[in-house]
Backbone bond lengths (Angstrom), bond angles and torsions (degrees), N, CA, C in turn:
res aa  C-N    CA-C-N  psi(-1)  N-CA   C-N-CA  omega(-1)  CA-C   N-CA-C  phi
1 D - - - 1.427 - - 1.526 117.46 -
2 L 1.357 113.28 -5.58 1.434 117.13 -178.39 1.594 111.69 -80.46
3 N 1.264 115.18 -18.16 1.476 121.69 178.24 1.516 110.12 -64.95
4 P 1.239 122.01 124.47 1.506 124.00 -178.49 1.504 111.49 -58.16
5 I 1.352 119.07 -27.85 1.448 121.27 -175.15 1.635 108.88 -64.34
6 E 1.320 113.71 -29.89 1.433 118.37 -179.23 1.498 110.03 -62.60
7 H 1.302 116.59 -40.95 1.517 124.42 -179.91 1.540 109.06 -69.50
8 V 1.343 117.92 -32.91 1.489 123.70 178.62 1.488 107.13 -65.92
9 W 1.401 113.28 -50.40 1.561 116.43 -179.11 1.511 107.91 -57.88
10 D 1.331 119.52 -43.23 1.510 121.54 -179.41 1.566 107.94 -62.38
11 L 1.319 120.48 -44.29 1.357 121.53 178.32 1.565 114.41 -62.15
12 L 1.306 114.56 -41.98 1.513 120.35 177.25 1.561 107.69 -62.86
13 D 1.350 117.10 -43.88 1.392 118.85 -172.42 1.638 106.52 -62.79
14 R 1.383 113.40 -45.00 1.429 117.53 -177.36 1.589 111.99 -62.57
15 R 1.320 114.86 -39.98 1.457 122.31 -178.18 1.553 108.90 -67.44
16 V 1.352 116.77 -44.90 1.456 118.29 -178.66 1.631 109.86 -67.14
17 R 1.301 117.07 -40.93 1.487 121.63 176.23 1.534 112.56 -60.82
18 A 1.299 114.94 -30.64 1.524 120.17 -175.94 1.530 114.40 -84.57
19 R 1.393 114.88 -6.01 1.459 116.76 179.20 1.497 112.28 -61.83
20 A 1.250 116.58 149.12 1.451 123.68 178.20 1.511 112.87 -59.40
21 I 1.338 116.57 -40.54 1.470 123.77 177.90 1.557 106.83 -118.05
22 S 1.292 115.00 117.34 1.460 120.95 -178.59 1.568 109.33 -72.88
23 P 1.369 116.53 145.49 1.429 117.86 174.21 1.587 112.66 -59.59
24 R 1.263 119.63 138.97 1.486 123.05 -176.52 1.488 111.52 -99.79
25 N 1.327 119.49 -10.66 1.450 119.09 -175.43 1.509 106.97 -159.85
26 V 1.298 118.28 172.58 1.428 126.03 -176.18 1.557 112.42 -55.78
27 R 1.355 112.84 -43.78 1.487 116.77 179.82 1.483 113.87 -63.55
28 E 1.349 117.86 -40.40 1.420 123.94 176.78 1.539 111.42 -66.59
29 L 1.322 116.07 -37.95 1.440 124.14 177.14 1.516 110.79 -60.56
30 A 1.336 111.19 -52.91 1.512 114.26 177.96 1.473 112.56 -58.65
31 G 1.347 119.03 -44.21 1.423 120.96 174.96 1.502 116.42 -56.61
32 A 1.323 115.78 -41.67 1.441 122.29 177.71 1.515 110.71 -66.96
33 L 1.282 117.98 -39.69 1.506 118.28 179.66 1.526 109.34 -68.46
34 V 1.277 122.65 -37.21 1.405 128.07 177.53 1.594 108.44 -59.93
35 E 1.311 109.49 -51.68 1.513 117.54 -176.55 1.527 109.45 -60.76
36 E 1.367 116.53 -47.60 1.478 117.60 -179.43 1.533 113.28 -70.77
37 W 1.354 117.07 -26.56 1.486 119.78 175.44 1.561 106.88 -64.83
38 R 1.259 114.63 -43.67 1.486 119.14 -177.85 1.549 112.98 -64.63
39 N 1.420 114.73 -22.93 1.437 120.18 -179.09 1.535 114.77 -86.98
40 I 1.392 114.96 -5.11 1.517 117.86 -179.93 1.504 103.61 -79.18
41 S 1.214 114.55 131.04 1.502 118.54 -179.82 1.595 108.97 -76.21
42 Q 1.271 110.95 148.12 1.483 119.45 174.03 1.520 113.35 -51.91
43 Q 1.372 113.96 -38.83 1.504 120.33 179.36 1.498 111.03 -63.04
44 K 1.335 115.66 -40.61 1.518 118.20 178.88 1.514 108.59 -66.43
45 L 1.307 119.68 -39.70 1.433 117.82 179.48 1.492 110.62 -69.97
46 S 1.260 122.69 -37.82 1.426 126.32 176.51 1.534 110.76 -62.58
47 N 1.284 114.89 -39.97 1.505 118.15 179.58 1.518 109.98 -66.76
48 L 1.345 119.47 -36.05 1.403 121.33 177.62 1.631 113.62 -66.81
49 V 1.299 112.12 -36.27 1.446 117.79 177.99 1.421 110.19 -70.42
50 Q 1.395 120.04 -43.20 1.462 122.45 176.96 1.436 115.28 -64.66
51 S 1.363 118.84 -26.71 1.436 120.69 -179.67 1.528 112.69 -74.50
52 M 1.362 118.63 -12.30 1.356 122.10 179.72 1.586 114.39 -61.37
53 R 1.307 115.48 -36.27 1.468 122.43 175.82 1.573 109.12 -61.49
54 R 1.272 112.97 -49.07 1.494 117.35 179.13 1.465 113.52 -61.27
55 G 1.378 115.00 -38.48 1.454 119.46 178.02 1.516 113.77 -64.04
56 C 1.365 114.24 -46.49 1.430 122.13 177.60 1.529 112.61 -59.08
57 T 1.303 114.68 -42.47 1.449 121.74 178.75 1.553 108.65 -60.88
58 A 1.339 115.16 -50.74 1.504 118.38 -178.92 1.539 110.25 -61.07
59 V 1.298 120.53 -38.33 1.442 119.73 176.73 1.482 113.17 -61.34
60 L 1.390 115.15 -47.42 1.403 120.20 175.36 1.529 115.94 -55.20
61 N 1.349 111.31 -46.19 1.497 117.59 -179.16 1.566 110.44 -67.05
62 A 1.277 117.73 -28.74 1.454 122.15 177.63 1.526 112.16 -88.53
63 A 1.329 118.11 5.33 1.473 126.69 179.42 1.573 106.47 51.49
64 G 1.336 115.91 45.16 1.416 122.64 173.98 1.607 112.33 81.48
65 G 1.280 114.97 2.62 1.484 115.89 176.13 1.527 114.90 -81.72
66 H 1.294 115.87 -165.32 1.481 119.37 -171.46 1.549 110.14 -71.66
67 T 1.335 111.48 138.12 1.523 118.94 173.84 1.474 105.50 -132.15
68 R 1.363 116.07 176.76 1.401 122.53 175.48 1.548 111.53 -78.40
69 Y 1.330 119.99 -6.66 1.424 122.84 177.92 1.434 109.20 -90.12
């Protein structure tokens, strides 16, 4: 869960599920994912990448135990 892409997938999942009209097939789902990907700001992606250091530090401090990351 420390990999920023996991958080991006979660964000994409929430955004696609929140759409007024849900995708009805794989083609529509793929289109919705691409559209929502394009709507994620570069700042949001940068924040996720930068949070990786904090997450790793938290895991090390917790000796591999539970963290908020």
